[in-house]
C-alpha positions as CSV (number, residue, x, y, z in Angstrom):
1,X,-5.9,6.4,-16.7
2,X,-3.2,5.5,-14.2
3,X,0.3,6.7,-14.4
4,X,2.7,3.8,-15.0
5,X,5.5,5.7,-13.2
6,X,3.4,5.7,-10.0
7,X,2.1,2.1,-9.8
8,X,1.3,2.0,-6.1
9,X,-2.0,3.4,-5.0
10,X,-3.7,4.1,-1.7
11,X,-7.5,4.1,-1.7
12,X,-9.1,5.9,1.2
13,X,-12.7,6.8,0.6
14,X,-12.2,8.9,-2.5
15,X,-8.9,10.4,-1.3
16,X,-6.7,8.2,-3.6
17,X,-3.0,8.8,-3.9
18,X,-0.3,7.2,-6.0
19,X,3.3,6.6,-5.3
20,X,6.4,5.7,-7.4
21,X,8.3,3.8,-4.7
22,X,7.8,1.5,-1.8
23,X,9.8,3.8,0.5
24,X,7.5,6.7,-0.4
25,X,4.4,4.6,0.2
26,X,5.7,3.4,3.6
27,X,6.7,6.9,4.8
28,X,3.4,8.5,3.9
29,X,1.4,5.7,5.5
30,X,3.3,5.9,8.7
31,X,3.2,9.6,9.0
32,X,-0.1,10.7,7.4
33,X,-2.5,7.8,7.9
34,X,-2.3,7.0,11.6
35,X,-5.4,5.5,13.1
36,X,-6.9,4.9,9.6
37,X,-7.9,1.8,7.6
38,X,-7.1,1.9,3.9
39,X,-6.2,-0.3,0.9
40,X,-3.0,-0.6,-1.1
41,X,-3.4,-1.5,-4.7
42,X,-0.6,-2.4,-7.1
43,X,0.1,-4.4,-10.3
44,X,1.8,-7.7,-9.8
45,X,4.3,-9.8,-11.8
46,X,4.1,-11.4,-14.3
47,X,0.9,-10.2,-15.8
48,X,0.0,-6.9,-14.2
49,X,-3.1,-8.1,-12.3
50,X,-3.8,-5.8,-9.4
51,X,-3.3,-7.0,-5.8
52,X,-5.2,-5.4,-3.0
53,X,-4.0,-5.3,0.6
54,X,-6.2,-4.0,3.4
55,X,-4.2,-2.3,6.0
56,X,-4.6,-0.5,9.3
57,X,-2.1,2.1,10.6
58,X,-1.9,2.3,14.3
59,X,-1.2,5.4,16.5
60,X,2.5,4.7,16.3
61,X,2.6,4.5,12.5
62,X,2.9,0.7,12.3
63,X,1.2,-0.7,9.2
64,X,-0.6,-4.0,9.8
65,X,-3.0,-6.3,8.0
66,X,-6.6,-5.2,8.7
67,X,-7.8,-8.8,8.5
68,X,-6.4,-12.2,9.5
69,X,-3.4,-12.3,11.7
70,X,-3.0,-8.6,11.7
71,X,0.7,-9.0,11.0
72,X,3.0,-6.1,10.3
73,X,3.1,-5.4,6.5
74,X,6.3,-6.7,4.8
75,X,6.9,-3.9,2.3
76,X,9.8,-5.8,0.8
77,X,7.4,-8.5,-0.3
78,X,5.2,-5.9,-2.0
79,X,8.4,-4.7,-3.8
80,X,9.3,-8.2,-4.9
81,X,5.9,-8.8,-6.5
82,X,5.4,-5.3,-7.9
83,X,5.3,-5.2,-11.7
84,X,7.3,-2.1,-13.0
């Protein structure tokens, strides 16, 4: 069962981690997941359905969409839609 105080999750081939804040998630991604492709999963407002974002972290620690336009991830948008 997931811990509601840590709603943000990184899934990385069985090495899953959970986070309690957007800032913690962003910091760990930028520093510990360089040159990796992972998914971020979090419950969204208003009903708690999980959203999944596939991201790639480059060698400089910049987190971008893995697919599509490969835009830099807007963590404030994740925070705005996060159900807590």
